[in-house]
Every structure is written in structure tokens, then in C-alpha cells.
Backbone as CSV, one residue per row, in Angstrom:
resi,resn,N_x,N_y,N_z,CA_x,CA_y,CA_z,C_x,C_y,C_z
1,MET,92.272,102.826,115.216,93.287,103.063,114.198,93.180,101.978,113.140
2,GLU,93.150,102.370,111.881,93.085,101.411,110.777,94.415,100.680,110.622
3,GLN,94.360,99.442,110.152,95.579,98.674,109.849,96.148,99.179,108.538
4,ARG,97.162,100.046,108.658,97.707,100.678,107.467,99.125,101.139,107.744
5,LEU,99.973,101.015,106.760,101.322,101.564,106.803,101.500,102.339,105.508
6,THR,101.851,103.619,105.595,101.932,104.438,104.393,103.341,104.878,104.036
7,LEU,104.222,104.977,105.052,105.557,105.493,104.800,106.561,104.855,105.746
8,ILE,107.673,104.420,105.208,108.803,103.961,106.003,109.915,104.966,105.752
9,THR,110.439,105.562,106.818,111.513,106.541,106.687,112.779,105.972,107.299
10,LEU,113.842,105.938,106.518,115.142,105.494,107.012,116.014,106.709,107.261
11,GLY,116.561,106.811,108.478,117.529,107.853,108.778,118.875,107.431,108.224
12,VAL,119.448,108.226,107.341,120.690,107.852,106.657,121.810,108.830,106.989
13,THR,123.032,108.326,106.964,124.181,109.172,107.308,124.616,110.068,106.154
14,ASN,124.341,109.663,104.914,124.722,110.449,103.749,123.601,110.309,102.724
15,LEU,122.779,111.335,102.606,121.587,111.268,101.768,121.915,110.976,100.305
16,GLN,122.913,111.634,99.748,123.246,111.424,98.332,123.773,110.008,98.084
17,ARG,124.586,109.477,99.000,125.100,108.108,98.863,123.948,107.100,98.917
18,SER,123.021,107.304,99.849,121.890,106.390,99.968,120.960,106.483,98.761
19,LYS,120.727,107.695,98.290,119.905,107.883,97.090,120.540,107.142,95.918
20,ALA,121.851,107.271,95.760,122.556,106.586,94.671,122.446,105.072,94.810
21,PHE,122.531,104.553,96.041,122.394,103.111,96.262,121.033,102.623,95.770
22,TYR,119.959,103.267,96.211,118.621,102.814,95.831,118.349,103.025,94.338
23,GLN,118.937,104.040,93.747,118.781,104.245,92.307,119.633,103.265,91.499
24,ASN,120.916,103.165,91.834,121.852,102.405,91.001,121.893,100.915,91.301
25,VAL,121.677,100.532,92.543,121.720,99.116,92.908,120.335,98.480,92.773
26,PHE,119.311,99.115,93.345,117.950,98.574,93.257,117.265,98.954,91.949
27,GLY,117.697,100.044,91.323,117.061,100.484,90.079,115.768,101.252,90.296
28,TRP,115.575,101.816,91.485,114.361,102.560,91.803,114.545,104.030,91.452
29,GLN,113.444,104.695,91.120,113.485,106.107,90.763,112.783,106.948,91.823
30,PRO,113.409,108.048,92.256,112.769,108.931,93.231,111.513,109.573,92.638
31,THR,110.571,109.904,93.506,109.360,110.580,93.051,109.631,112.071,92.898
32,ALA,108.684,112.762,92.306,108.784,114.206,92.110,108.735,114.962,93.437
33,LEU,108.287,114.326,94.506,108.252,114.966,95.821,109.630,115.064,96.462
34,SER,110.607,114.368,95.910,111.960,114.380,96.478,112.589,115.763,96.348
35,THR,113.410,116.095,97.361,114.117,117.380,97.376,115.571,117.115,97.759
36,GLU,116.331,118.174,97.959,117.709,118.034,98.435,117.747,117.565,99.891
37,ALA,116.615,117.654,100.592,116.566,117.320,102.018,115.951,115.961,102.308
38,VAL,115.199,115.395,101.380,114.527,114.109,101.584,114.272,113.469,100.228
39,VAL,114.373,112.135,100.191,114.152,111.406,98.940,113.025,110.403,99.175
40,PHE,112.064,110.362,98.241,110.937,109.431,98.318,110.967,108.464,97.145
41,PHE,110.648,107.201,97.433,110.468,106.184,96.400,109.068,105.612,96.563
42,GLN,108.268,105.645,95.493,106.927,105.063,95.541,107.054,103.553,95.380
43,LEU,106.539,102.815,96.333,106.539,101.350,96.268,105.107,100.901,96.023
44,ASN,104.847,99.643,96.139,103.483,99.158,95.918,102.618,99.447,97.143
45,GLY,101.910,100.557,97.104,100.991,100.898,98.173,101.585,101.689,99.327
46,LEU,102.878,101.901,99.355,103.490,102.725,100.388,104.730,103.379,99.821
47,GLN,105.329,104.269,100.612,106.527,104.956,100.160,107.686,104.682,101.108
48,LEU,108.880,104.691,100.541,110.115,104.631,101.314,110.741,106.017,101.221
49,ALA,111.077,106.583,102.388,111.733,107.890,102.416,113.132,107.738,102.990
50,LEU,114.065,108.498,102.446,115.420,108.610,102.983,115.546,110.022,103.521
51,PHE,115.971,110.129,104.778,116.027,111.419,105.460,117.313,111.442,106.268
52,PRO,118.067,112.526,106.276,119.301,112.552,107.053,119.065,112.136,108.514
53,GLN,119.925,111.294,109.009,119.807,110.722,110.352,119.635,111.804,111.422
54,GLU,120.459,112.827,111.370,120.387,113.901,112.366,119.038,114.625,112.296
55,SER,118.561,114.873,111.088,117.286,115.568,110.916,116.123,114.724,111.421
56,LEU,116.161,113.422,111.139,115.098,112.528,111.597,115.081,112.458,113.125
57,ALA,116.254,112.324,113.730,116.337,112.268,115.187,115.828,113.572,115.803
58,ASP,116.215,114.696,115.210,115.763,115.997,115.701,114.248,116.110,115.603
59,ASP,113.700,115.672,114.485,112.258,115.720,114.271,111.520,114.880,115.318
60,ALA,112.079,113.720,115.668,111.445,112.829,116.640,111.791,113.181,118.083
61,GLY,112.793,114.050,118.279,113.203,114.427,119.621,113.960,113.332,120.348
62,VAL,114.783,112.577,119.602,115.565,111.489,120.192,117.039,111.651,119.825
63,PRO,117.950,110.968,120.562,119.372,111.027,120.203,119.608,110.407,118.823
64,ALA,120.594,110.908,118.109,120.855,110.463,116.735,121.919,109.383,116.632
65,ASP,122.407,108.837,117.759,123.532,107.893,117.671,123.186,106.612,116.916
66,GLY,121.967,106.094,117.031,121.516,104.933,116.259,122.474,103.763,116.272
67,LYS,123.044,103.433,117.402,124.054,102.377,117.482,123.415,100.999,117.606
68,GLY,124.133,100.005,117.095,123.733,98.615,117.307,122.680,98.108,116.352
69,PHE,122.235,96.905,116.605,121.209,96.248,115.800,119.896,96.996,115.936
70,ARG,119.286,97.309,114.830,118.086,98.134,114.839,116.807,97.364,115.144
71,ARG,116.876,96.061,115.197,115.757,95.184,115.541,114.632,95.196,114.513
72,PHE,114.930,95.446,113.273,113.944,95.301,112.207,114.674,95.025,110.904
73,SER,113.947,94.497,109.963,114.472,94.353,108.609,113.357,94.706,107.642
74,LEU,113.749,95.032,106.441,112.808,95.261,105.358,112.884,94.023,104.476
75,ALA,111.778,93.628,103.903,111.779,92.408,103.094,111.313,92.697,101.679
76,TYR,111.965,92.014,100.753,111.584,92.040,99.339,111.375,90.593,98.944
77,ASN,110.112,90.200,98.761,109.804,88.810,98.432,109.670,88.616,96.931
78,VAL,110.102,87.459,96.481,110.037,87.092,95.069,109.277,85.775,94.939
79,GLN,109.172,85.254,93.713,108.306,84.108,93.461,108.996,82.760,93.401
80,SER,110.341,82.709,93.592,111.021,81.410,93.542,112.406,81.511,94.190
81,GLU,112.945,80.354,94.541,114.309,80.310,95.063,115.293,80.802,94.019
82,GLN,115.077,80.411,92.773,115.961,80.845,91.685,115.965,82.363,91.565
83,GLU,114.798,82.979,91.748,114.715,84.435,91.664,115.503,85.088,92.807
84,VAL,115.500,84.479,93.991,116.324,84.983,95.102,117.793,84.953,94.687
85,ASP,118.242,83.792,94.189,119.647,83.646,93.774,120.039,84.686,92.736
86,GLU,119.203,84.835,91.726,119.511,85.761,90.637,119.531,87.208,91.118
87,LEU,118.552,87.586,91.939,118.482,88.958,92.407,119.652,89.291,93.329
88,VAL,119.987,88.390,94.244,121.104,88.645,95.153,122.411,88.765,94.366
89,ALA,122.615,87.896,93.385,123.822,87.972,92.560,123.883,89.303,91.810
90,SER,122.737,89.752,91.294,122.674,91.020,90.574,122.970,92.201,91.507
91,LEU,122.384,92.178,92.687,122.614,93.260,93.647,124.063,93.290,94.112
92,GLU,124.637,92.124,94.346,126.040,92.053,94.765,126.956,92.585,93.674
93,ALA,126.651,92.264,92.424,127.457,92.743,91.304,127.411,94.269,91.183
94,LYS,126.329,94.867,91.676,126.187,96.320,91.641,126.735,96.980,92.901
95,GLY,127.293,96.191,93.814,127.932,96.759,94.991,127.198,96.582,96.302
96,ALA,126.067,95.905,96.308,125.365,95.673,97.573,126.190,94.730,98.449
97,LYS,126.184,94.986,99.732,126.900,94.153,100.701,125.991,92.978,101.091
98,VAL,126.401,91.755,100.726,125.630,90.565,101.072,126.059,90.109,102.461
99,LEU,125.106,90.068,103.381,125.381,89.657,104.753,125.184,88.160,104.936
100,LYS,124.253,87.589,104.179,123.983,86.150,104.241,123.620,85.680,102.842
101,GLN,124.369,84.720,102.346,124.084,84.177,101.024,122.731,83.453,101.044
102,PRO,122.066,83.342,99.895,120.776,82.660,99.842,120.875,81.214,100.352
103,GLU,119.894,80.841,101.167,119.848,79.476,101.695,118.442,79.151,102.181
104,LYS,118.163,77.852,102.286,116.905,77.424,102.885,116.942,77.821,104.359
105,VAL,115.791,78.274,104.875,115.748,78.773,106.242,114.743,77.998,107.093
106,PHE,114.887,78.136,108.403,114.147,77.331,109.370,112.634,77.408,109.209
107,TRP,112.108,78.509,108.706,110.664,78.654,108.612,110.093,78.070,107.324
108,GLY,110.944,77.442,106.506,110.467,76.754,105.313,110.633,77.517,104.022
109,GLY,111.197,78.677,104.088,111.417,79.475,102.889,112.872,79.446,102.465
110,TYR,113.255,80.456,101.712,114.599,80.561,101.144,114.933,82.045,101.159
111,SER,116.050,82.427,101.777,116.311,83.860,101.860,117.785,84.205,101.975
112,SER,118.036,85.488,101.824,119.350,86.093,101.911,119.164,87.454,102.558
113,TYR,120.250,88.026,103.073,120.200,89.385,103.602,121.291,90.212,102.950
114,ILE,120.916,91.445,102.584,121.878,92.431,102.122,121.734,93.653,103.025
115,ALA,122.711,94.559,102.946,122.647,95.796,103.717,122.790,96.982,102.785
116,ASP,122.062,98.044,103.103,122.247,99.285,102.356,123.441,100.030,102.972
117,PRO,123.802,101.198,102.476,124.985,101.895,103.001,124.933,102.217,104.498
118,ASP,123.738,102.258,105.080,123.608,102.537,106.510,123.345,101.280,107.324
119,GLU,123.631,100.128,106.731,123.490,98.828,107.387,122.049,98.471,107.716
120,ASN,121.081,99.069,107.024,119.695,98.620,107.155,119.594,97.264,106.477
121,LEU,118.944,96.333,107.146,118.843,94.969,106.634,117.694,94.836,105.643
122,TRP,118.014,94.274,104.498,117.019,93.917,103.491,117.074,92.408,103.323
123,GLU,115.946,91.750,103.586,115.852,90.317,103.330,115.295,90.134,101.930
124,ILE,115.981,89.356,101.130,115.494,88.981,99.804,115.023,87.545,99.970
125,ALA,113.726,87.292,99.797,113.179,85.996,100.204,112.139,85.437,99.249
126,TYR,112.068,84.117,99.273,110.958,83.379,98.680,110.231,82.726,99.838
127,ASN,108.952,83.057,99.997,108.126,82.465,101.045,107.006,81.678,100.379
128,PRO,107.107,80.340,100.382,106.095,79.544,99.697,104.725,79.580,100.378
129,PHE,104.646,80.134,101.568,103.390,80.152,102.322,102.580,81.424,102.132
130,ILE,103.206,82.449,101.561,102.515,83.724,101.354,102.628,84.102,99.878
131,PRO,101.573,83.856,99.119,101.627,84.236,97.703,101.660,85.754,97.555
132,LEU,102.418,86.225,96.579,102.478,87.657,96.317,101.203,88.103,95.630
133,GLU,100.743,89.285,96.005,99.576,89.845,95.343,99.995,90.403,93.993
134,LYS,99.047,90.554,93.106,99.338,90.990,91.749,100.153,92.278,91.695
135,ASP,99.809,93.281,92.522,100.533,94.554,92.489,101.936,94.435,93.077
136,GLU,102.183,93.410,93.898,103.516,93.211,94.466,104.480,92.609,93.441
137,VAL,103.960,91.840,92.509,104.807,91.191,91.506,105.346,92.220,90.534
138,GLY,104.579,93.264,90.229,105.005,94.258,89.253,106.141,95.158,89.722
139,ALA,106.231,95.399,91.017,107.296,96.252,91.548,108.565,95.424,91.644
140,SER,109.650,95.939,91.094,110.849,95.103,91.101,112.119,95.895,91.390
141,ILE,113.061,95.165,91.953,114.419,95.669,92.098,115.147,95.132,90.887
142,HIS,115.803,95.979,90.156,116.496,95.527,88.936,117.916,95.160,89.238
């Protein structure tokens, strides 16, 4: 199997609310492949899909309760601590729920956590040890 990730699908409780969050808070635009049943956002080299929680669970053949800590987070890295501060403040002003204010962290970086409407964790971080690739810098949350 090749080392590749092409699609991340989040099971959401309210598709229209989640679509509005990613459009209005992050400033991302759905792709033309989006329908009333699923929403796709083209990212740098992969896609993020929003799919109703019940439908995703049914498709996978698992219970849809999705309770508790999901044991993963999504990360959005930026190029400086100041950029973390500015982006988190901007997202909070647009209604994003900030779970952890920006701060220096044990691994030597600087980060914050926000949650989307379904409590999926997004880390907004500056990691001085991993430089962003050119195509990663162009994709932005507004």
C-alpha cells in the first residue's frame, strides 16, 4: 500500500450547519462534487468531506452514537506564533469555539485548539521543526 491519504470524511450531525461553519468561519468553498447529501472541500493534495453521521455509520456498518473523545485531531499549521494568535482570534470572532487559547506547548511549538459544530478538534499550530511546503502555504483559512 502506498503512503497516501486522499480523503478525510467527518460524520456530522447537521450537514447544513457544518457546511456553513466551514464556509463562513474557515472561508472555504465547497467543490462542484458537493450535493445535498455530502459536501467536499478541496485542500492541498487531499479533500475534506462532510457526510451525515447516520449515513457514514450505516455505510461503514457501525453504530452511529460516536460518543466521547474521538482520539484524533485535524491540524492547520501556520508560519509563526503571531499567525496562530491572529487566526484563532479571527476564527473566534466568526463563532468558532476555542477550546484552548494559543500557548507555547511541551513539544516546542505554539498551538491552540478549536472545535467545529460536531466537536471535531482542530489544532491551529506553529511547528518550528516542520517547515511548510510551498503548496501548504497557499491554502488558507480566512
